[in-house]
C-alpha positions as CSV (number, residue, x, y, z in Angstrom):
1,M,-32.7,16.5,-71.3
2,G,-30.6,15.7,-74.3
3,F,-27.1,13.7,-74.4
4,S,-24.6,16.2,-74.5
5,L,-21.5,17.0,-72.8
6,W,-22.7,19.0,-70.2
7,N,-25.2,16.4,-69.0
8,I,-22.4,13.8,-69.1
9,F,-20.7,15.8,-67.0
10,K,-23.4,16.7,-64.5
11,A,-24.0,12.6,-64.4
12,G,-20.3,12.0,-63.8
13,L,-20.3,14.9,-60.8
14,L,-23.6,13.3,-59.2
15,F,-21.5,9.7,-59.3
16,T,-18.6,11.4,-57.6
17,N,-20.7,13.1,-55.1
18,S,-22.4,9.8,-54.2
19,I,-19.0,8.3,-53.9
20,L,-17.9,11.0,-51.5
21,I,-20.8,11.1,-49.1
22,L,-19.9,7.4,-48.4
23,H,-18.5,7.2,-44.8
24,R,-15.4,5.0,-44.3
25,K,-16.1,3.7,-40.7
26,R,-19.9,3.4,-40.8
27,F,-20.6,2.2,-43.9
28,L,-17.8,1.1,-46.1
29,S,-16.2,-1.3,-43.2
30,K,-19.4,-3.3,-43.1
31,Y,-18.5,-4.5,-46.7
32,G,-14.7,-4.6,-46.3
33,L,-14.3,-1.7,-48.4
34,D,-12.5,0.4,-45.9
35,D,-9.0,-0.4,-46.4
36,V,-6.8,-2.9,-48.5
37,N,-5.1,-4.0,-45.3
38,N,-8.8,-5.0,-43.5
39,M,-9.9,-7.3,-46.2
40,G,-9.0,-10.4,-44.4
41,C,-7.7,-12.2,-47.4
42,N,-4.8,-11.8,-49.9
43,P,-5.3,-8.7,-52.1
44,S,-4.3,-10.8,-55.1
45,E,-7.5,-13.1,-54.7
46,R,-9.9,-10.3,-55.0
47,P,-8.7,-7.6,-57.5
48,F,-12.1,-6.4,-58.0
49,Q,-12.5,-5.4,-54.5
50,V,-8.8,-3.8,-54.5
51,Q,-9.8,-1.6,-57.3
52,A,-12.9,-0.4,-55.9
53,I,-11.0,0.3,-52.6
54,G,-8.5,2.2,-54.6
55,L,-11.4,3.9,-56.3
56,L,-13.1,4.9,-53.2
57,Q,-9.8,6.5,-51.8
58,A,-8.7,8.3,-54.8
59,V,-12.0,10.0,-55.0
60,H,-11.9,11.3,-51.4
61,Y,-8.6,13.3,-52.8
62,L,-10.8,15.0,-54.9
63,K,-13.0,16.4,-52.4
64,L,-12.1,20.3,-52.9
65,P,-12.2,20.0,-56.6
66,V,-15.6,18.2,-56.4
67,I,-17.0,21.2,-54.4
68,A,-15.7,23.7,-56.9
69,A,-17.3,21.7,-60.0
70,N,-20.7,21.7,-57.9
71,I,-20.7,25.4,-57.1
72,L,-19.7,26.1,-60.9
73,T,-22.6,23.8,-62.0
74,I,-25.0,25.3,-59.7
75,V,-24.0,28.8,-60.9
76,F,-24.1,27.8,-64.6
77,E,-27.7,26.3,-64.1
78,F,-29.1,29.5,-62.4
79,L,-27.6,31.7,-65.4
80,L,-28.5,29.5,-68.3
81,G,-31.7,28.3,-66.9
82,G,-31.0,24.4,-67.1
83,G,-33.9,22.5,-66.6
């Protein structure tokens, strides 16, 4: 596996998929990452946590485009014989 744009795209897609499978109520609420309002402190005291919550919420809006990107990636891998 070389260092190419295709492999960088696939790595980003895998990372996005891993964020999408995190369930907000079952997993993220244990760590206080389910909502900014449920942090239990002032959001300005923990800017990294607020940014992480924002990233998690933003990625959940990309669910349908990520599904389409997964389908296209699978089709290209089958057609081009990625290995």
